C-alpha positions as CSV (number, residue, x, y, z in Angstrom):
1,M,16.6,7.6,38.7
2,V,13.6,9.0,36.9
3,L,11.1,6.6,35.2
4,A,8.6,7.9,32.6
5,P,7.1,4.7,31.2
6,G,4.7,6.7,29.0
7,G,7.6,8.7,27.5
8,V,8.5,12.3,28.1
9,T,10.5,15.0,26.1
10,A,13.6,16.1,27.9
11,S,16.8,18.1,27.3
12,V,20.3,18.3,28.6
13,D,23.1,20.7,29.2
14,I,26.5,18.9,29.5
15,R,29.5,20.5,31.2
16,G,32.7,19.5,32.6
17,G,36.1,18.4,31.4
18,A,35.3,14.7,31.0
19,P,31.5,14.2,31.0
20,G,30.3,10.6,31.3
21,T,27.1,10.1,29.5
22,L,24.9,7.6,27.7
23,E,22.2,8.4,25.1
24,T,22.2,12.1,25.6
25,A,22.0,12.6,22.0
26,L,18.3,11.4,22.3
27,L,18.0,14.7,24.3
28,S,18.7,17.0,21.4
29,P,15.9,19.1,19.9
30,Y,17.1,18.0,16.4
31,V,16.4,14.3,16.9
32,S,13.4,12.4,15.1
33,V,12.5,10.6,18.2
34,C,11.5,13.0,21.0
35,E,10.6,10.4,23.7
36,L,12.5,9.3,26.7
37,H,11.4,6.5,29.2
38,G,14.2,6.8,31.9
39,V,17.0,9.0,33.2
40,L,19.6,7.2,35.5
41,L,22.1,9.3,37.4
42,T,24.8,6.9,38.6
43,G,28.3,6.6,40.1
44,G,31.2,4.4,39.2
45,S,32.8,6.4,36.5
46,A,32.5,4.9,32.9
47,P,31.7,1.4,34.2
48,G,28.7,2.6,36.1
49,L,27.0,3.6,32.9
50,G,26.4,0.0,32.2
51,A,23.7,0.1,35.0
52,A,21.4,1.8,32.5
53,A,20.8,-1.6,30.9
54,G,19.0,-2.7,34.0
55,V,16.6,0.3,33.7
56,S,16.0,-0.5,30.1
57,A,15.4,-4.2,30.9
58,F,12.9,-3.3,33.7
59,L,11.0,-1.0,31.2
60,R,11.1,-3.4,28.5
61,E,9.5,-6.2,30.7
62,G,6.8,-3.9,31.5
63,G,6.0,-3.3,27.8
64,Y,7.2,0.3,27.8
65,G,9.4,2.0,25.1
66,Y,9.2,3.6,21.9
67,L,7.1,1.7,19.4
68,T,9.0,0.5,16.2
69,H,7.8,-1.8,13.5
70,Y,9.3,-4.7,15.3
71,S,9.0,-4.1,19.1
72,R,9.1,-1.5,21.9
73,V,12.5,0.0,22.6
74,P,12.9,1.6,26.0
75,L,15.0,4.8,25.6
76,V,17.1,5.4,28.8
77,S,19.6,8.3,29.1
78,A,22.3,8.2,31.8
79,A,25.0,10.5,33.4
80,V,27.8,9.3,35.7
81,I,30.2,11.0,38.1
82,Y,33.7,9.9,38.9
83,D,33.5,8.9,42.5
84,L,36.1,6.0,42.6
85,G,38.0,7.5,45.4
86,L,35.5,6.3,48.0
87,G,35.4,2.6,48.7
88,S,36.5,-0.1,46.2
89,A,37.4,1.0,42.7
90,Q,35.7,-2.3,41.5
91,A,32.4,-1.5,43.3
92,F,30.4,0.3,40.5
93,P,26.6,0.0,39.8
94,R,25.7,-3.0,37.8
95,P,22.6,-3.6,35.6
96,E,21.1,-5.8,38.2
97,D,21.4,-3.0,40.8
98,A,19.5,-0.5,38.5
99,Y,16.8,-3.0,37.7
100,R,16.2,-3.6,41.5
101,A,16.2,0.2,42.0
102,A,13.6,0.7,39.1
103,A,11.5,-2.2,40.5
104,S,11.3,-0.5,43.9
105,A,10.8,3.0,42.6
106,G,8.2,4.9,44.6
107,S,8.2,2.5,47.5
108,L,11.6,3.2,49.2
109,L,13.2,6.6,49.8
110,E,16.7,6.5,51.2
111,E,18.3,9.8,52.4
112,G,21.8,10.6,53.3
113,S,25.1,9.2,51.7
114,V,23.5,6.7,49.4
115,G,23.3,6.3,45.7
116,A,25.2,8.1,43.0
117,G,26.1,11.0,45.4
118,T,27.8,8.9,47.9
119,G,31.3,9.8,46.8
120,A,30.6,13.2,45.1
121,T,32.9,16.0,46.0
122,V,33.6,19.5,44.6
123,G,36.8,21.6,44.2
124,K,39.2,18.7,43.5
125,I,41.5,20.9,41.4
126,L,43.6,21.5,44.4
127,G,43.5,18.0,45.6
128,P,41.5,16.2,48.3
129,K,42.7,18.5,51.2
130,G,42.7,21.7,48.8
């Protein structure tokens, strides 16, 4: 996760046969709003993208986001990997998980097989034993 409460300009290059993304249109150079407040890299396939709501809630509570006439709107982009082959197919990141991660950003650094990369593999075209 990357938090940029003050807003940053970012871009994206999407590849793969079935990319799972959220709000990547915000990263186009042709949009009128060139401000992003968070990027979430998550696991859990498509259901894992819902975790971005937790990052957005954290930023909104802090008063961060794109200023509109009515309120601030935190803009959070996300990308997900398909990692459901490891552990329970029902154990995907939820908004409350991402909220807690955002709240502890900068205070805890876990290394090893944790987070979105836990079930990441490559070369699956030949199967798991390929």
